[in-house]
N, CA, C and O atoms as CSV, one atom per row, in Angstrom:
chain,resi,resn,atom,element,x,y,z
A,1,MET,N,N,102.820,86.257,98.686
A,1,MET,CA,C,102.015,85.310,98.041
A,1,MET,C,C,102.902,83.986,97.808
A,1,MET,O,O,102.439,82.860,97.622
A,2,ARG,N,N,104.159,84.307,97.849
A,2,ARG,CA,C,104.922,83.097,97.568
A,2,ARG,C,C,104.889,82.094,98.538
A,2,ARG,O,O,104.849,80.907,98.213
A,3,GLU,N,N,104.903,82.520,99.875
A,3,GLU,CA,C,104.746,81.866,100.881
A,3,GLU,C,C,103.441,80.921,100.959
A,3,GLU,O,O,103.432,79.718,101.217
A,4,ALA,N,N,102.349,81.751,100.676
A,4,ALA,CA,C,101.111,80.953,100.491
A,4,ALA,C,C,101.309,79.787,99.482
A,4,ALA,O,O,100.963,78.645,99.786
A,5,ARG,N,N,101.829,80.061,98.365
A,5,ARG,CA,C,101.974,79.062,97.220
A,5,ARG,C,C,102.768,77.845,97.967
A,5,ARG,O,O,102.308,76.705,97.899
A,6,ASP,N,N,103.787,78.077,98.574
A,6,ASP,CA,C,104.669,77.076,99.059
A,6,ASP,C,C,104.003,76.082,100.154
A,6,ASP,O,O,104.389,74.948,100.439
A,7,ARG,N,N,102.925,76.784,100.683
A,7,ARG,CA,C,102.175,75.863,101.790
A,7,ARG,C,C,100.838,75.129,101.277
A,7,ARG,O,O,100.041,74.571,102.032
A,8,THR,N,N,100.712,75.216,99.847
A,8,THR,CA,C,99.486,74.609,99.444
A,8,THR,C,C,99.462,74.040,98.048
A,8,THR,O,O,100.326,74.487,97.293
A,9,GLY,N,N,98.765,73.283,97.641
A,9,GLY,CA,C,98.601,72.567,96.253
A,9,GLY,C,C,97.412,73.507,95.437
A,9,GLY,O,O,97.106,73.400,94.250
A,10,LEU,N,N,96.876,74.400,96.382
A,10,LEU,CA,C,95.648,75.184,95.516
A,10,LEU,C,C,96.464,76.087,94.405
A,10,LEU,O,O,97.645,76.426,94.488
A,11,VAL,N,N,95.519,76.396,93.325
A,11,VAL,CA,C,96.055,77.367,92.412
A,11,VAL,C,C,95.924,78.763,92.997
A,11,VAL,O,O,94.858,79.008,93.563
A,12,ILE,N,N,96.781,79.646,92.950
A,12,ILE,CA,C,96.682,80.855,93.445
A,12,ILE,C,C,96.743,81.791,92.345
A,12,ILE,O,O,97.876,82.067,91.949
A,13,ASP,N,N,95.888,82.264,91.847
A,13,ASP,CA,C,95.904,83.286,90.450
A,13,ASP,C,C,96.162,84.765,91.025
A,13,ASP,O,O,95.321,85.304,91.744
A,14,GLN,N,N,97.381,85.399,90.668
A,14,GLN,CA,C,97.625,86.687,90.854
A,14,GLN,C,C,97.762,87.660,89.551
A,14,GLN,O,O,98.185,88.815,89.510
A,15,HIS,N,N,97.270,86.829,88.498
A,15,HIS,CA,C,97.553,87.748,87.248
A,15,HIS,C,C,96.619,89.180,87.326
A,15,HIS,O,O,97.027,90.084,86.596
A,16,ALA,N,N,95.748,89.385,87.914
A,16,ALA,CA,C,94.999,90.627,88.125
A,16,ALA,C,C,95.622,91.630,89.163
A,16,ALA,O,O,94.992,92.634,89.498
A,17,VAL,N,N,96.740,91.374,89.615
A,17,VAL,CA,C,97.369,92.190,90.653
A,17,VAL,C,C,98.158,93.358,89.828
A,17,VAL,O,O,99.015,93.055,88.998
A,18,GLY,N,N,97.838,94.617,90.093
A,18,GLY,CA,C,98.445,95.785,89.463
A,18,GLY,C,C,99.235,96.492,90.474
A,18,GLY,O,O,99.515,95.982,91.558
A,19,ALA,N,N,99.610,97.723,90.101
A,19,ALA,CA,C,100.191,98.492,91.285
A,19,ALA,C,C,99.123,99.543,91.796
A,19,ALA,O,O,98.189,100.072,91.192
A,20,ALA,N,N,99.542,99.672,93.054
A,20,ALA,CA,C,98.640,100.800,93.836
A,20,ALA,C,C,99.417,101.055,94.984
A,20,ALA,O,O,99.903,100.232,95.759
A,21,ARG,N,N,99.489,102.486,95.014
A,21,ARG,CA,C,100.368,102.918,96.117
A,21,ARG,C,C,99.383,103.773,97.012
A,21,ARG,O,O,98.665,104.700,96.639
A,22,VAL,N,N,99.549,103.122,98.567
A,22,VAL,CA,C,98.843,103.778,99.505
A,22,VAL,C,C,99.542,104.245,100.639
A,22,VAL,O,O,100.713,103.874,100.722
A,23,SER,N,N,99.055,105.042,101.616
A,23,SER,CA,C,100.043,105.416,102.623
A,23,SER,C,C,99.607,104.694,103.826
A,23,SER,O,O,98.454,104.340,104.073
A,24,GLY,N,N,100.695,104.508,104.574
A,24,GLY,CA,C,100.463,103.578,105.804
A,24,GLY,C,C,101.486,103.057,106.398
A,24,GLY,O,O,102.643,103.371,106.120
A,25,ASP,N,N,101.134,102.131,107.356
A,25,ASP,CA,C,102.056,100.954,108.008
A,25,ASP,C,C,102.249,99.889,107.268
A,25,ASP,O,O,101.403,98.996,107.238
A,26,GLU,N,N,103.581,99.815,106.442
A,26,GLU,CA,C,103.892,98.841,105.707
A,26,GLU,C,C,103.714,97.379,106.196
A,26,GLU,O,O,103.309,96.467,105.475
A,27,ASP,N,N,104.054,97.260,107.478
A,27,ASP,CA,C,104.020,95.921,108.105
A,27,ASP,C,C,102.594,95.577,108.331
A,27,ASP,O,O,102.268,94.405,108.141
A,28,ALA,N,N,101.683,96.450,108.717
A,28,ALA,CA,C,100.369,96.289,109.102
A,28,ALA,C,C,99.711,95.925,107.737
A,28,ALA,O,O,99.081,94.867,107.711
A,29,LEU,N,N,99.770,96.579,106.741
A,29,LEU,CA,C,99.061,96.377,105.374
A,29,LEU,C,C,99.583,95.038,104.780
A,29,LEU,O,O,98.909,94.376,103.992
A,30,ALA,N,N,100.791,94.688,105.193
A,30,ALA,CA,C,101.383,93.369,104.768
A,30,ALA,C,C,100.581,92.263,105.618
A,30,ALA,O,O,100.440,91.159,105.094
A,31,ARG,N,N,100.096,92.472,106.782
A,31,ARG,CA,C,99.401,91.582,107.709
A,31,ARG,C,C,97.974,91.423,107.183
A,31,ARG,O,O,97.290,90.435,107.448
A,32,VAL,N,N,97.536,92.496,106.385
A,32,VAL,CA,C,96.083,92.370,106.093
A,32,VAL,C,C,96.189,91.327,104.810
A,32,VAL,O,O,95.365,90.423,104.670
A,33,VAL,N,N,97.114,91.507,104.031
A,33,VAL,CA,C,97.274,90.585,102.888
A,33,VAL,C,C,97.378,89.237,103.269
A,33,VAL,O,O,96.728,88.383,102.664
A,34,ARG,N,N,98.251,88.896,104.367
A,34,ARG,CA,C,98.753,87.718,104.834
A,34,ARG,C,C,97.426,86.928,105.675
A,34,ARG,O,O,97.153,85.730,105.602
A,35,ASN,N,N,96.836,87.791,106.340
A,35,ASN,CA,C,95.505,87.439,106.803
A,35,ASN,C,C,94.319,86.906,105.790
A,35,ASN,O,O,93.688,85.857,105.920
A,36,LEU,N,N,94.191,87.767,104.878
A,36,LEU,CA,C,93.277,87.243,103.910
A,36,LEU,C,C,93.671,86.089,103.170
A,36,LEU,O,O,92.808,85.299,102.786
A,37,LEU,N,N,95.000,85.886,102.903
A,37,LEU,CA,C,95.431,84.700,102.189
A,37,LEU,C,C,95.287,83.610,102.929
A,37,LEU,O,O,94.878,82.579,102.395
A,38,ASP,N,N,95.597,83.651,104.286
A,38,ASP,CA,C,95.581,82.535,105.356
A,38,ASP,C,C,94.008,82.254,105.348
A,38,ASP,O,O,93.662,81.077,105.243
A,39,ASN,N,N,93.051,83.223,105.448
A,39,ASN,CA,C,91.547,82.703,105.543
A,39,ASN,C,C,91.237,81.996,104.300
A,39,ASN,O,O,90.541,80.982,104.347
A,40,ALA,N,N,91.704,82.453,103.165
A,40,ALA,CA,C,91.269,81.863,101.789
A,40,ALA,C,C,91.946,80.449,101.678
A,40,ALA,O,O,91.283,79.516,101.225
A,41,LEU,N,N,93.205,80.267,102.065
A,41,LEU,CA,C,93.832,78.976,102.046
A,41,LEU,C,C,93.223,77.933,103.020
A,41,LEU,O,O,93.406,76.736,102.794
A,42,ARG,N,N,92.421,78.392,104.222
A,42,ARG,CA,C,91.747,77.466,104.910
A,42,ARG,C,C,90.382,76.986,104.392
A,42,ARG,O,O,89.906,75.933,104.816
A,43,HIS,N,N,89.725,77.764,103.454
A,43,HIS,CA,C,88.451,77.509,103.073
A,43,HIS,C,C,88.206,77.290,101.683
A,43,HIS,O,O,87.120,76.876,101.276
A,44,ALA,N,N,89.316,77.593,100.829
A,44,ALA,CA,C,89.361,77.344,99.272
A,44,ALA,C,C,89.318,75.864,99.055
A,44,ALA,O,O,89.976,75.089,99.750
A,45,ALA,N,N,88.375,75.406,97.882
A,45,ALA,CA,C,88.513,74.089,97.507
A,45,ALA,C,C,89.553,73.818,96.630
A,45,ALA,O,O,90.266,72.841,96.861
A,46,THR,N,N,89.778,74.581,95.577
A,46,THR,CA,C,90.721,74.355,94.603
A,46,THR,C,C,91.469,75.601,94.104
A,46,THR,O,O,92.442,75.431,93.370
A,47,ARG,N,N,91.101,76.790,94.435
A,47,ARG,CA,C,91.818,78.092,93.856
A,47,ARG,C,C,91.430,79.206,94.610
A,47,ARG,O,O,90.353,79.275,95.203
A,48,ILE,N,N,92.494,80.289,94.595
A,48,ILE,CA,C,92.205,81.508,95.391
A,48,ILE,C,C,92.555,82.536,94.066
A,48,ILE,O,O,93.380,82.216,93.209
A,49,ASP,N,N,91.978,83.512,94.046
A,49,ASP,CA,C,92.220,84.478,93.012
A,49,ASP,C,C,92.441,85.818,93.494
A,49,ASP,O,O,91.477,86.271,94.112
A,50,VAL,N,N,93.547,86.662,93.373
A,50,VAL,CA,C,93.929,87.906,94.003
A,50,VAL,C,C,94.015,88.953,92.960
A,50,VAL,O,O,94.571,88.777,91.876
A,51,SER,N,N,93.440,90.050,93.335
A,51,SER,CA,C,93.357,91.156,92.217
A,51,SER,C,C,93.744,92.410,93.206
A,51,SER,O,O,93.596,92.442,94.427
A,52,LEU,N,N,94.272,93.416,92.367
A,52,LEU,CA,C,94.570,94.589,93.049
A,52,LEU,C,C,94.377,95.584,91.978
A,52,LEU,O,O,94.943,95.387,90.903
A,53,ARG,N,N,93.661,96.603,92.144
A,53,ARG,CA,C,93.512,97.674,91.057
A,53,ARG,C,C,93.207,99.101,91.621
A,53,ARG,O,O,92.813,99.226,92.781
A,54,THR,N,N,93.382,100.125,90.836
A,54,THR,CA,C,93.116,101.333,91.584
A,54,THR,C,C,91.943,101.883,90.621
A,54,THR,O,O,91.910,101.733,89.399
A,55,LEU,N,N,90.980,102.554,91.422
A,55,LEU,CA,C,89.723,103.083,90.806
A,55,LEU,C,C,89.090,104.223,91.493
A,55,LEU,O,O,88.636,104.076,92.628
A,56,HIS,N,N,89.028,105.421,90.836
A,56,HIS,CA,C,88.430,106.652,91.508
A,56,HIS,C,C,89.188,107.051,92.817
A,56,HIS,O,O,88.582,107.554,93.763
A,57,GLY,N,N,90.438,106.826,92.840
A,57,GLY,CA,C,91.316,107.335,94.001
A,57,GLY,C,C,91.272,106.297,95.142
A,57,GLY,O,O,91.476,106.624,96.311
A,58,THR,N,N,91.029,105.173,94.802
A,58,THR,CA,C,91.029,104.131,95.926
A,58,THR,C,C,91.834,102.897,95.257
A,58,THR,O,O,91.861,102.808,94.030
A,59,ALA,N,N,92.458,101.991,96.032
A,59,ALA,CA,C,92.877,100.892,95.663
A,59,ALA,C,C,92.085,99.703,96.296
A,59,ALA,O,O,91.797,99.640,97.491
A,60,ARG,N,N,91.785,98.817,95.402
A,60,ARG,CA,C,90.698,97.764,95.671
A,60,ARG,C,C,91.538,96.518,95.652
A,60,ARG,O,O,92.079,96.185,94.597
A,61,LEU,N,N,91.682,95.820,96.728
A,61,LEU,CA,C,92.437,94.508,96.913
A,61,LEU,C,C,91.123,93.452,97.061
A,61,LEU,O,O,90.253,93.663,97.906
A,62,VAL,N,N,91.075,92.303,96.155
A,62,VAL,CA,C,90.163,91.438,96.290
A,62,VAL,C,C,90.801,90.007,96.296
A,62,VAL,O,O,91.447,89.564,95.347
A,63,VAL,N,N,90.544,89.294,97.520
A,63,VAL,CA,C,90.919,87.850,97.689
A,63,VAL,C,C,89.788,86.930,97.518
A,63,VAL,O,O,89.044,86.857,98.496
A,64,ALA,N,N,89.492,86.218,96.507
A,64,ALA,CA,C,88.506,85.444,96.424
A,64,ALA,C,C,88.714,83.887,96.387
A,64,ALA,O,O,89.674,83.484,95.729
A,65,ASP,N,N,87.924,82.979,97.017
A,65,ASP,CA,C,88.235,81.515,97.087
A,65,ASP,C,C,86.948,80.856,96.631
A,65,ASP,O,O,85.885,81.459,96.489
A,66,ASP,N,N,87.145,79.545,96.413
A,66,ASP,CA,C,85.995,78.845,95.791
A,66,ASP,C,C,85.478,77.913,96.696
A,66,ASP,O,O,84.965,76.852,96.339
A,67,GLY,N,N,85.608,78.310,97.960
A,67,GLY,CA,C,85.019,77.386,99.198
A,67,GLY,C,C,83.592,77.471,99.317
A,67,GLY,O,O,82.784,77.682,98.412
A,68,PRO,N,N,83.349,77.257,100.687
A,68,PRO,CA,C,81.771,76.994,100.936
A,68,PRO,C,C,81.157,78.290,101.068
A,68,PRO,O,O,79.931,78.206,101.146
A,69,GLY,N,N,81.734,79.767,101.131
A,69,GLY,CA,C,81.093,80.821,100.970
A,69,GLY,C,C,80.795,81.159,102.546
A,69,GLY,O,O,81.064,80.364,103.447
A,70,ILE,N,N,80.230,82.391,102.748
A,70,ILE,CA,C,79.929,82.982,103.869
A,70,ILE,C,C,78.591,83.324,103.808
A,70,ILE,O,O,78.354,84.090,102.874
A,71,PRO,N,N,77.562,82.999,104.531
A,71,PRO,CA,C,76.078,83.340,104.431
A,71,PRO,C,C,76.003,84.889,104.558
A,71,PRO,O,O,76.801,85.538,105.234
A,72,GLY,N,N,75.024,85.397,103.885
A,72,GLY,CA,C,74.708,86.774,104.001
A,72,GLY,C,C,74.681,87.340,105.460
A,72,GLY,O,O,75.263,88.384,105.757
A,73,ALA,N,N,74.011,86.630,106.299
A,73,ALA,CA,C,73.532,86.895,107.565
A,73,ALA,C,C,74.874,86.987,108.514
A,73,ALA,O,O,74.843,87.582,109.591
A,74,ASP,N,N,75.965,86.389,108.045
A,74,ASP,CA,C,77.197,86.322,108.820
A,74,ASP,C,C,78.398,87.300,108.397
A,74,ASP,O,O,79.467,87.398,108.998
A,75,ARG,N,N,78.000,88.031,107.201
A,75,ARG,CA,C,79.158,88.597,106.479
A,75,ARG,C,C,79.674,89.658,107.479
A,75,ARG,O,O,80.896,89.800,107.430
A,76,GLU,N,N,79.057,90.398,108.331
A,76,GLU,CA,C,79.498,91.427,109.150
A,76,GLU,C,C,80.063,90.716,110.489
A,76,GLU,O,O,81.002,91.201,111.120
A,77,ARG,N,N,79.532,89.753,110.792
A,77,ARG,CA,C,79.740,89.051,112.254
A,77,ARG,C,C,81.157,88.466,111.876
A,77,ARG,O,O,81.872,88.449,112.877
A,78,VAL,N,N,81.695,88.054,110.917
A,78,VAL,CA,C,82.931,87.392,110.764
A,78,VAL,C,C,84.107,88.427,111.085
A,78,VAL,O,O,85.191,88.049,111.529
A,79,PHE,N,N,83.801,89.762,110.822
A,79,PHE,CA,C,84.898,90.812,111.311
A,79,PHE,C,C,84.887,90.785,112.809
A,79,PHE,O,O,85.824,91.395,113.323
A,80,ASP,N,N,83.983,90.180,113.674
A,80,ASP,CA,C,84.144,90.564,114.955
A,80,ASP,C,C,85.086,89.589,115.540
A,80,ASP,O,O,85.179,88.465,115.046
A,81,ARG,N,N,85.859,89.981,116.662
A,81,ARG,CA,C,86.873,89.227,117.315
A,81,ARG,C,C,86.330,87.686,117.899
A,81,ARG,O,O,85.256,87.583,118.491
A,82,PHE,N,N,86.986,86.839,117.711
A,82,PHE,CA,C,86.841,85.335,118.066
A,82,PHE,C,C,85.730,84.771,117.394
A,82,PHE,O,O,85.273,83.751,117.909
A,83,THR,N,N,85.158,85.217,116.307
A,83,THR,CA,C,84.105,84.856,115.644
A,83,THR,C,C,84.555,83.598,114.597
A,83,THR,O,O,85.414,83.799,113.739
A,84,ARG,N,N,83.976,82.450,114.731
A,84,ARG,CA,C,84.169,81.359,113.880
A,84,ARG,C,C,82.731,80.816,113.479
A,84,ARG,O,O,81.862,80.605,114.326
A,85,LEU,N,N,82.541,80.596,112.039
A,85,LEU,CA,C,81.331,79.987,111.887
A,85,LEU,C,C,81.520,78.535,111.970
A,85,LEU,O,O,82.616,77.984,111.863
A,86,ASP,N,N,80.241,77.856,112.195
A,86,ASP,CA,C,80.236,76.243,112.392
A,86,ASP,C,C,80.957,75.582,111.437
A,86,ASP,O,O,81.774,74.728,111.781
A,87,ASP,N,N,80.750,75.890,110.127
A,87,ASP,CA,C,81.580,75.040,109.108
A,87,ASP,C,C,82.813,75.198,109.262
A,87,ASP,O,O,83.521,74.192,109.219
A,88,ALA,N,N,83.400,76.462,109.477
A,88,ALA,CA,C,84.922,76.687,109.772
A,88,ALA,C,C,85.338,75.839,110.803
A,88,ALA,O,O,86.423,75.262,110.733
A,89,ARG,N,N,84.534,75.699,111.814
A,89,ARG,CA,C,85.056,75.044,113.189
A,89,ARG,C,C,85.297,73.509,112.709
A,89,ARG,O,O,86.282,72.845,113.030
A,90,ALA,N,N,84.333,73.103,111.965
A,90,ALA,CA,C,84.350,71.583,111.729
A,90,ALA,C,C,85.669,71.184,110.978
A,90,ALA,O,O,86.338,70.184,111.237
A,91,ARG,N,N,85.952,72.149,109.973
A,91,ARG,CA,C,86.992,71.661,108.803
A,91,ARG,C,C,88.330,72.469,109.209
A,91,ARG,O,O,89.359,72.038,108.689
A,92,ASP,N,N,88.425,73.321,109.865
A,92,ASP,CA,C,89.455,74.314,110.048
A,92,ASP,C,C,90.356,73.800,111.353
A,92,ASP,O,O,89.773,73.945,112.428
A,93,THR,N,N,91.422,73.337,111.406
A,93,THR,CA,C,92.206,73.120,112.260
A,93,THR,C,C,93.069,74.168,112.872
A,93,THR,O,O,93.683,73.969,113.920
A,94,GLY,N,N,93.111,75.285,112.207
A,94,GLY,CA,C,94.066,76.633,112.552
A,94,GLY,C,C,92.986,77.770,112.885
A,94,GLY,O,O,91.767,77.600,112.870
A,95,GLY,N,N,93.639,78.926,113.180
A,95,GLY,CA,C,92.865,80.068,113.381
A,95,GLY,C,C,92.189,80.019,114.653
A,95,GLY,O,O,91.806,79.007,115.241
A,96,ASN,N,N,92.058,81.501,115.099
A,96,ASN,CA,C,91.425,81.612,116.522
A,96,ASN,C,C,90.229,82.775,116.342
A,96,ASN,O,O,89.644,83.264,117.309
A,97,GLY,N,N,89.990,83.100,115.092
A,97,GLY,CA,C,88.781,83.886,114.976
A,97,GLY,C,C,89.232,85.274,115.014
A,97,GLY,O,O,88.401,86.133,115.310
A,98,LEU,N,N,90.415,85.604,114.759
A,98,LEU,CA,C,90.959,87.034,114.875
A,98,LEU,C,C,91.459,87.681,113.629
A,98,LEU,O,O,91.632,88.895,113.512
A,99,GLY,N,N,91.684,86.775,112.695
A,99,GLY,CA,C,92.325,87.181,111.420
A,99,GLY,C,C,91.482,88.273,110.620
A,99,GLY,O,O,92.030,89.209,110.039
A,100,LEU,N,N,90.215,88.091,110.638
A,100,LEU,CA,C,89.474,89.087,109.831
A,100,LEU,C,C,89.115,90.349,110.671
A,100,LEU,O,O,88.931,91.457,110.168
A,101,ALA,N,N,89.032,90.063,112.026
A,101,ALA,CA,C,88.815,91.173,112.823
A,101,ALA,C,C,90.207,92.235,112.779
A,101,ALA,O,O,90.124,93.462,112.722
A,102,ILE,N,N,91.266,91.581,112.815
A,102,ILE,CA,C,92.620,92.338,112.750
A,102,ILE,C,C,92.416,93.064,111.300
A,102,ILE,O,O,92.340,94.293,111.271
A,103,VAL,N,N,92.330,92.318,110.124
A,103,VAL,CA,C,92.170,93.162,108.937
A,103,VAL,C,C,91.292,94.167,108.929
A,103,VAL,O,O,91.682,95.158,108.313
A,104,ARG,N,N,90.059,94.245,109.491
A,104,ARG,CA,C,89.080,95.288,109.625
A,104,ARG,C,C,89.897,96.327,110.373
A,104,ARG,O,O,90.132,97.372,109.766
A,105,ASP,N,N,90.354,96.188,111.583
A,105,ASP,CA,C,90.932,97.226,112.403
A,105,ASP,C,C,92.028,97.965,111.518
A,105,ASP,O,O,92.003,99.180,111.319
A,106,ILE,N,N,92.972,97.124,111.018
A,106,ILE,CA,C,93.973,97.807,110.409
A,106,ILE,C,C,93.542,98.766,109.028
A,106,ILE,O,O,94.035,99.867,108.788
A,107,VAL,N,N,92.571,98.117,108.245
A,107,VAL,CA,C,92.246,98.849,107.217
A,107,VAL,C,C,91.295,100.070,107.503
A,107,VAL,O,O,91.251,101.090,106.814
A,108,THR,N,N,90.533,99.810,108.638
A,108,THR,CA,C,89.646,101.239,109.197
A,108,THR,C,C,90.776,102.276,109.667
A,108,THR,O,O,90.692,103.459,109.337
A,109,ALA,N,N,91.804,101.809,110.427
A,109,ALA,CA,C,92.843,102.729,110.670
A,109,ALA,C,C,93.610,103.400,109.608
A,109,ALA,O,O,94.332,104.374,109.822
A,110,HIS,N,N,93.429,102.828,108.409
A,110,HIS,CA,C,93.858,103.616,107.339
A,110,HIS,C,C,93.026,104.045,106.369
A,110,HIS,O,O,93.239,104.060,105.156
A,111,HIS,N,N,91.815,104.485,107.117
A,111,HIS,CA,C,90.875,105.170,106.341
A,111,HIS,C,C,90.177,104.497,105.246
A,111,HIS,O,O,89.602,105.142,104.369
A,112,GLY,N,N,90.211,103.142,105.273
A,112,GLY,CA,C,89.502,102.169,104.408
A,112,GLY,C,C,88.359,101.457,104.853
A,112,GLY,O,O,87.814,101.647,105.941
A,113,SER,N,N,87.925,100.453,103.810
A,113,SER,CA,C,86.684,99.584,104.256
A,113,SER,C,C,86.913,98.311,103.830
A,113,SER,O,O,87.788,98.064,103.000
A,114,THR,N,N,86.044,97.274,104.434
A,114,THR,CA,C,86.246,96.148,104.164
A,114,THR,C,C,84.733,95.455,103.923
A,114,THR,O,O,83.768,95.954,104.502
A,115,HIS,N,N,84.568,94.336,103.086
A,115,HIS,CA,C,83.297,93.989,103.020
A,115,HIS,C,C,83.433,92.664,102.069
A,115,HIS,O,O,84.403,92.433,101.348
A,116,ILE,N,N,82.347,91.894,102.198
A,116,ILE,CA,C,82.301,90.519,101.722
A,116,ILE,C,C,81.339,90.427,100.637
A,116,ILE,O,O,80.249,90.984,100.763
A,117,GLU,N,N,81.652,89.735,99.512
A,117,GLU,CA,C,80.509,89.285,98.506
A,117,GLU,C,C,80.467,87.974,98.096
A,117,GLU,O,O,81.348,87.208,98.485
A,118,ASP,N,N,79.520,87.562,97.316
A,118,ASP,CA,C,79.542,86.112,96.895
A,118,ASP,C,C,80.590,85.950,95.798
A,118,ASP,O,O,80.819,86.849,94.988
A,119,ASN,N,N,81.201,84.811,95.797
A,119,ASN,CA,C,82.204,84.561,94.589
A,119,ASN,C,C,81.418,83.459,93.603
A,119,ASN,O,O,81.795,83.357,92.435
A,120,ARG,N,N,80.507,82.780,94.017
A,120,ARG,CA,C,79.773,81.816,93.268
A,120,ARG,C,C,80.769,80.838,92.431
A,120,ARG,O,O,81.177,81.095,91.298
A,121,PRO,N,N,81.105,79.620,93.215
A,121,PRO,CA,C,81.057,79.428,94.656
A,121,PRO,C,C,82.117,80.212,95.440
A,121,PRO,O,O,83.024,80.809,94.861
A,122,GLY,N,N,81.977,80.193,96.790
A,122,GLY,CA,C,82.775,80.883,97.533
A,122,GLY,C,C,82.760,82.277,98.021
A,122,GLY,O,O,81.654,82.816,97.991
A,123,THR,N,N,83.695,82.934,98.437
A,123,THR,CA,C,83.745,84.141,99.052
A,123,THR,C,C,84.718,85.081,98.430
A,123,THR,O,O,85.865,84.765,98.113
A,124,ARG,N,N,84.186,86.257,98.278
A,124,ARG,CA,C,85.276,87.415,97.870
A,124,ARG,C,C,85.396,88.471,99.069
A,124,ARG,O,O,84.384,89.034,99.487
A,125,LEU,N,N,86.567,88.702,99.569
A,125,LEU,CA,C,86.758,89.691,100.632
A,125,LEU,C,C,87.369,90.830,99.930
A,125,LEU,O,O,88.299,90.755,99.127
A,126,ILE,N,N,86.752,91.896,100.314
A,126,ILE,CA,C,87.341,93.234,99.545
A,126,ILE,C,C,87.648,94.151,100.460
A,126,ILE,O,O,86.903,94.370,101.415
A,127,VAL,N,N,88.756,94.773,100.270
A,127,VAL,CA,C,89.543,95.821,101.084
A,127,VAL,C,C,89.606,97.055,100.157
A,127,VAL,O,O,90.059,96.863,99.028
A,128,VAL,N,N,89.257,98.137,100.452
A,128,VAL,CA,C,89.295,99.409,99.713
A,128,VAL,C,C,90.131,100.608,100.745
A,128,VAL,O,O,89.869,100.982,101.888
A,129,LEU,N,N,91.052,100.938,99.944
A,129,LEU,CA,C,92.069,101.873,100.728
A,129,LEU,C,C,92.167,103.156,99.848
A,129,LEU,O,O,92.118,102.998,98.629
A,130,PRO,N,N,92.296,104.367,100.340
A,130,PRO,CA,C,92.596,105.499,99.547
A,130,PRO,C,C,93.965,105.273,99.051
A,130,PRO,O,O,94.812,104.663,99.703
A,131,VAL,N,N,94.175,105.805,97.820
A,131,VAL,CA,C,95.585,105.773,97.178
A,131,VAL,C,C,96.234,106.929,97.919
A,131,VAL,O,O,95.566,107.802,98.473
A,132,GLU,N,N,97.733,106.901,97.907
A,132,GLU,CA,C,98.586,107.572,98.493
A,132,GLU,C,C,98.127,109.273,98.051
A,132,GLU,O,O,97.870,109.659,96.910
A,133,GLY,N,N,98.119,110.028,99.195
A,133,GLY,CA,C,97.904,111.483,99.117
A,133,GLY,C,C,96.451,111.706,99.207
A,133,GLY,O,O,96.143,112.898,99.176
A,134,ARG,N,N,95.346,110.754,99.326
A,134,ARG,CA,C,93.999,110.997,99.559
A,134,ARG,C,C,93.587,110.399,100.734
A,134,ARG,O,O,93.586,109.171,100.826
A,135,ILE,N,N,93.194,111.197,101.755
A,135,ILE,CA,C,92.630,110.620,102.935
A,135,ILE,C,C,91.223,110.952,102.919
A,135,ILE,O,O,90.857,112.025,103.399
A,136,ALA,N,N,90.338,110.078,102.378
A,136,ALA,CA,C,88.954,110.372,102.428
A,136,ALA,C,C,88.462,108.772,102.841
A,136,ALA,O,O,89.164,107.762,102.788
A,137,ARG,N,N,87.237,108.862,103.205
A,137,ARG,CA,C,86.467,107.684,103.525
A,137,ARG,C,C,86.405,106.700,102.374
A,137,ARG,O,O,85.793,107.132,101.397
A,138,ALA,N,N,86.899,105.476,102.266
A,138,ALA,CA,C,86.926,104.821,100.933
A,138,ALA,C,C,85.436,104.399,100.676
A,138,ALA,O,O,84.650,104.476,101.621
A,139,SER,N,N,85.050,104.007,99.584
A,139,SER,CA,C,83.668,103.734,99.395
A,139,SER,C,C,83.760,102.169,98.685
A,139,SER,O,O,84.780,101.746,98.142
A,140,ARG,N,N,82.478,101.404,98.805
A,140,ARG,CA,C,82.634,100.322,98.101
A,140,ARG,C,C,82.572,100.356,96.741
A,140,ARG,O,O,82.722,99.323,96.089
């Protein structure tokens, strides 16, 4: 997150980040966080909020921004490879439409799930992974 802060003037609030231990490929899981932060940096208007907590045998990572949001009809589609929404194309000079697809692939390989919610304004990207020692399909 330090790298993200160094690249932007946006507020990045991580006060709600707690400890969570999950099993898996450390580099791949770090890439999940990087990709989610990169996505939020491209779309946030003024701030990004990051939280991590454990609940019912899962670790729940949330990266929320206050940007234009993702319409409900597109929330699954943005996890497809090379998908970029029209608004993102117009204002985004980076990215190739792979970041969220990679996130979903890595999270799925770690027995987790991903989904998107409204942030009002903006988008909340949620990753749910089983905590270390539990291999069960993580629920939303």
